[in-house]
N, C-alpha and C positions, 0 to 999 in steps of 0.2 A: 434689694428691699431693706430699709433698716426699719427699727422698730416702730417709728412714727408713720412710716407707711402701712405698715401691717397694721397698726390701731386705727389709721384712717381707713383701711378697705374694710375693717371689720364692721367700724360706725356707719361707712357708706352701702355696705352691702348685709346689713343686719335681718333684711326680709328674706334676703338667700338663705343665710346660716338658720334662722328661724324655722322658714319652711322645710327645710331639708330635715334639722332636727326633728320636728312635729310629725313628718312623713317616717323616719326611720322607728320613730317611738310608737306611732298609731300602728305600723307594720308588726313590731314586736307586741305591741297588745295583742294584734289578730290573730299572731301566731300562738300567741299564750292561749288564748281563747277557743283556739280550732286544736290545740295539740290536745290528744287524749290523754288524761292523768294516767301514771304509772305507779304502782305501789312496788316497796324494795323488800323482799324478806331475806334474812342472811343466816347463814349457818357458820360454825368454826370446827373444823376436823384436827384430830391431834394424830400423830404420825409417830409408830413408836418400833422398836425392836426388841426383841428379848436376849437377856444377856445374864449370865451367873457373875463373872468375875468382873472387876473395875475397868478391867483392859476390854473385854467384851463388851461392857457397857458404853464405853467411849466410843467404840469401834461402831457400836449400833446406834451410836446418837448420831456421828458423821453419815453414816449410811442413811438414817433418817432425812438427814438434812438436803441430801443429796437427792433424794427420790420427791421429797416434796414438790420440786420444779416440774418433774415428770407428772406428778399426780394432779398437778393444776393444769397440766394439759389435758390428762385424761377427762376431769371433770366438765371440760368445754367439749369435748368430742361428741362427736354424732351417737354412737355406741350407747354410752349412757343415756343421752337425750332420747334416744327412741326406747330403752327399757325403763325411763321414767313415764315416758307417752302411755306406753303400754300399761304400766303400773297403776295411772291414775285413768286411764281412759280419755286421753285431752283431745281435742279435736282441733289439733294443730300438725303441722310436719315437723320434723326431727331439726331442719336446718331453721326453723322460724323459733324455736326453744334456743338453739345455740346462740342466737342472738341476743337474748334476754339472760343468759348467764355467764356471770363474770368469776373466776376464781384465782384470788391472787396469794403467793407464798410470801410469807415477811422474810427477808433475808436473815441467815443465820438463826433459825429458829426451825422448828417441828409443827408449824401451824398454818393452815392453809383457810383464809376466809372464801366464802360462797354467797354471791349474792344472785337474787331472783330477781328480776322486774315483770310484772304484768299487770295487767288492768283491774282485776281483782285481787284485794290484799287478804283473801283468805285461801284463794289459788296460788297466791304468790309463795306464802305460807307453806302449802301443802307440797308445790314443788320442790321449795329448796328442802324440806326435809326428807320426800322421798328421793330426791337427788342425792342427797348425802347417805342415806340408808343404803340405796342402791351402789354405790361407789364403796362402801366398807364391805359389801358381800363381791363385789368387782376384785378388790385389790386381794382379798382374802384366795381369790381363784386364782389370782396371777403370781401371788407371791407364795402360795403353796408349792412346793417341789411335788414331784411326781412321787407316790410311795411312801409321803411323809405326810403326817396329820398337823404340825406345826406351822404356820406360814413366817417367811423369814421377816416379816412386816407386817404390821398391821393398823389398821386408822380406825379412831374412836370420834363420835360425834361428841365433841366436848361441849359446844353449846348449839341448843336447837333452837328454829325459827320460831317467832310470834306473829302474831296479826299485826300488821304496820297499821298506825293510826292516821297516816296522813301521807298524800302522794308525793314523791321526790321530783317527778316530770309531770308538767313544768313548772317552772320557779319563776313565778310571777315578778317577782323584786331584781332578780339577778338580769330575767330578759329586758327589764324596761330600763336598768341602769346600763347596760349594754347597748341597748337600743339607743340611749340619751348619749353616749359617749361615742358610738359610732355614728350618729347624726349632726353632733357638733363638728367632728373631724370631716365628715363627706362635706357639711356645709362651709368651713372652713376652705376647704378645697376648691370646693366649686364657686366659693366667692374669689380666691387667689385666681381661679382660671379665669373667670369673668372679667376680673381686673387688668387681667395681662390683655385679655382679647378686646378689651373696650377701648377705643380709638375715639372717644368723644372728648372735648376740653372739659377738664373741671378742677383745673389748679393755674394759680396766678402764673408759677412760673411755666407753663405749658402755652398757655395765652400769651403772655409776652415772648416766649421764642418763637412761636408761630407768626407771630405780627409784626416783630421787632419794633414794637411800642409797648408804652407802660398802660396800667390798667388805670383807668381813670374814675370808673365807679361800678359796683357791686349792688345790684338790686336783687332783694329777697324776694321769693314767692311769696304772692300775694294773692289768694283765689278771689277776693273782692274786686279783683282790677276785671275779671271776665265778666262781671256785671256791670260795671264803672270804670272805664279807663283812667278818667282825669281824676286828679287828687285836689281838694281843697285844700290848700296851701296856708290858708290864712290861721287856721285853728286846727291842723294837723299837725300831731306830733308822734305819728307810728313811725315803726321801722322802716318802711318804704319811703315816707315822705323824708325822714333824715337823709335817708340813702341818695336821695335826688338832690337835696340840699348839698352834700359831699360833691354828688358829680359835678353841681353848678359852681362850687367853689374850684374844684379841680380844675375845670375849664377856663376860667376867670384867670387863673395862675398858669396855663399853660405856657404863654406867651405875654409877658406884663407888659412890655412895650409896643407890641401889635396884636392885642387880643385877637381871637378870629371871631368874628360877626357872622360871615356866611358857613353855617355848620350843616352838613350832610351826614343823616344818620340813615345807614343800612345796616345789610346782614348778607350772609353769606345764601341761606335758603330761607323760606317762608316759616311763619310760625316760632319765629325767634323773639318776640316782645319790641319788634322795633318801632312799630307805630306806636305802642303805649309808651314807649321811653321818649319818641320824641314829643309825644304831646306832654308829657310831666318835665321833660327839661325845658319846653317852652314855658310852661307855668312856672316851675322854680326859678327861671329867670324873670318872668313878670313881676314875682313877688319882691323882687329888689326894686319894683317901681321902674323897671326899664319897658321900653315900648319894644314888643318882641311881635313877629309876624309867623306864624307856621304853614308852610307850604306843603299841600300833597304833591310831590313829585313822582308819584305814583300814577301813572296814566294808563295802566292797564285793569289794576285792581285797586281801585281807591278806597279808602275806608275812613278817613277823618271825617269827614260830613256824617258817616253813622254815628262814631263815637261822641261828636259833638254836637249833635242835632242841628246839622246846618245843611243849606241848599248846595248840591254837590253838581247840578248841570251847569253853574257859571262859575268859572274858575280859571286855572293855570291855560289850559288847551285853549279856552275860549278866548284869551287876552292875548296869547300865543297867535293865534289865527285871525285877530283884529275882530271879532265878532264884539268884543266887549272890550271898553276901558278896564284899566288897573283899578281907579276907584270905584267902579261900578262892581267890579268883581269881587273887593273885600269885603269879609263878613266881620262885625264885630262879634264878640262871644260874651257870654255872662261872667266871663274872669275879667277882672281889671288889668288892662296891659296887654292881654293877648287878642290878636288880629288874626284872622283867618283865611287863608286864599286856597282855596279845595281844588281839585283836580280838575273839574269842568267835565263836559263831555268827553268821552272816549274816543280818542282820534284813530284814525287806521292806519297812522304812521308815527307811533309814539316816538319814535329812537330819532326819526329826522328832524321832527318838531323840538325835541328835547336840544337837541347837536346843532339848532340856528343860532343864528345872532341875535334873534328876537328873544330869546331864552337868557343867552348872555346879557342883553341889555335889560331885561327883566328883572334879574337878581341884582344887577347893579343899582336900578332903580330903587329897588325893596331894602337895599343897602343902605342907601339916600334917605329912605323915609324912615327906617327903623332901625332902633340899637342892634338888634339881634334878629336874624333871618334864620332859623328851624328846618330843613328840607327832608321831609320823609321819603324816601325813595324806595324803588323796588328794589328786591334782592339780587345780589351782583350776577349770581350763578344761573340765575333764572335766565335773564334778559342783560343786554348792556346798557339799560336806560341809567341806571344808577351810575355805572362809570362815566357814562357822558356829562351827568352831572355833576359828579364828582369834580372833574376836570375843571370847572368855574366856581366852586366853593372854596374856601379860606381853610377849610379843614373838614376830614371826614372822621364821623364814631362809626366804628365797626362792633354791631353787637356781637354775643355769643352767648347763648343758651346754655346755662350749666347741664354737663351730662346729655346733650342733647344734639350741639354741634358738633360735626365730624373734623377731626384735625386735617384731611386732605381738604375737606371743603374749604375751611377758614383759610388754609394755604392758599387755594385757588385764588378767592375771593381779595386776598391782600394781593396777588398777582396781579390782577385785574388793576386795581387801584393804583399799582405800580407802573402799570404798562401805559395810563395816562397821565401818570406826572402828578396824581391826586395826593396832596400832603394829608396823611394819616395823622390825626391827632392822638388816638388812643383807643384801646377797646374798652367795653364795656360788659360784664357779666351781667346775664339776665335770669332772673327766675332761681336765684341762689335758694338751696335748702337752708331753711331757718334752724335753729336749735333751741329749744324750750318754746315758748310761745313766738307766735308768729308778729306780735307788734307788742313794742315797748315803750312805756310812758317816760316823757322827757320831763314833763312837769314838775319842776321844783325852784325854789327860791336861794340865793347866798344868803349867807351868815345865818343860816339856821331858818331863814323865812320860807318854810314850805307852802305852796299853793295847789290845791288838787285840780283846780280849773285854770284857764289862760286869764291873764291879767284883764281887768274891768278896763274898757272905755272910757277916756277921759271926756269929762263931762264939756259942753261948748262955752259956759262961761268959765272954766278954768284958768287960771295965769299959765302962760309958757313957763316952763322950767329948765334949767340949765340941761345943757348938752349930757352932763356926766349924769344928773337925776335920771334924764329922760333914758338914759342908755340901762342904767339899774332896773327901772320899771320896764323898760322893753319897748317906749315909745320914742319918737325923737320929734320934735318941730322944725327939723331941717329936712325936707324931703328927700334931697340929693345926697344926704350923709349914709353911707354903708354902715358906717360905726355904729349908730344909734340901732339899726336894724340888726346888726350882727347880735349886739349887745342883748337885744330882744330874745331874737332866737336863743342865745346863750340861756337866758333866765329859764326857756324850757326844755332844753338841751344839754346834756353835759357833754356834747361835742363844740 
């Protein structure tokens, strides 16, 4: 994994990282609030030996330095703890007090620091002072030889404890900082693990490797399509509208000499944006003043009649069964240039009906009547209907939903197309995440002419202008010219 892959994981898994960080920080806050505050009181002891000459003083100093390490252990021992408890009449055991006493000897010195933790600041001071006083007496008893009145070593309380003003446990700032750091580390770790275990398609490279075909379009996620599947391309300049226009352009350049006219739209599994994409591909093609028919080839779970508010009981299946003629089944829509052949009544044998000669003959008849035939089929892995229809199409567009379609599912779907010899035109990414705003405006004019709205329509009495003028203004007098229409769109779109 290189740096770009790492950054991509951080951007795509930011919710995981944020959730992990928030969880750990909240845990640190809860632990801080539930932790009993402890106050620390400290004393400092000085260890010395007696000596009259310089040599004796030096030897005594070395003797004291060697003693302080042992003294530190005695200060944290059970005997001294019990003596302190008895002196202060504390309601605790010697083991409990030992856990709250720390004695440290500074290297190459004769000083010992004693620290005591307790829930009460006053009791912490009293324990520290009493412990030190008791230790002074203990050392005097231990270091005084039998029959002698002067001890070999003595301890003096050089600094007594005072009442601490604030608790040392817990430390909120440190706990939260540590929790934040641990949360970030945990979140990044979880994000990397999830990315390694994620077998969905998320990059163009993955999509092209699996399908062995190019990416012909990437459709951004647009929540408005849940309410209204179709896009009004006439005045639409949103990001998703421009994405479909790019997809349309790519389709027209896939095979310049023999462009595909009967295009089947399918996917590996349901809920991958197949029907919405088929509808808007047809509308995008109809925007170029081509005659387009949209066929609902899903005879099991049809949906086009619901999305376009059409009659679904008469359509593809009724024409194939001979219950209605093709002209009777075709339905005009409110969109200029778009005709729809709905699925019709759901038959008991969809696969046999779609694989019949009548189905191939019907597709050829539609090819003769319209410039483009867009077929919305069923998912490839659910049933074999889509593969049967794909064999009679000029090409197939396979949908892959970003972060949803699994790699093995897409691979099996492509294998189903290859098994029937269906030509795969390319793959389309659907519901890709957007960066920043979901939609972008493309309204602007060339040469500094800015327009906040679409160009006004020509008045009926206006004289026709030349093609170059029409191209710049976004209209054309030649209905068959794609140059004028493309220039008109460029006036609204930087693409």
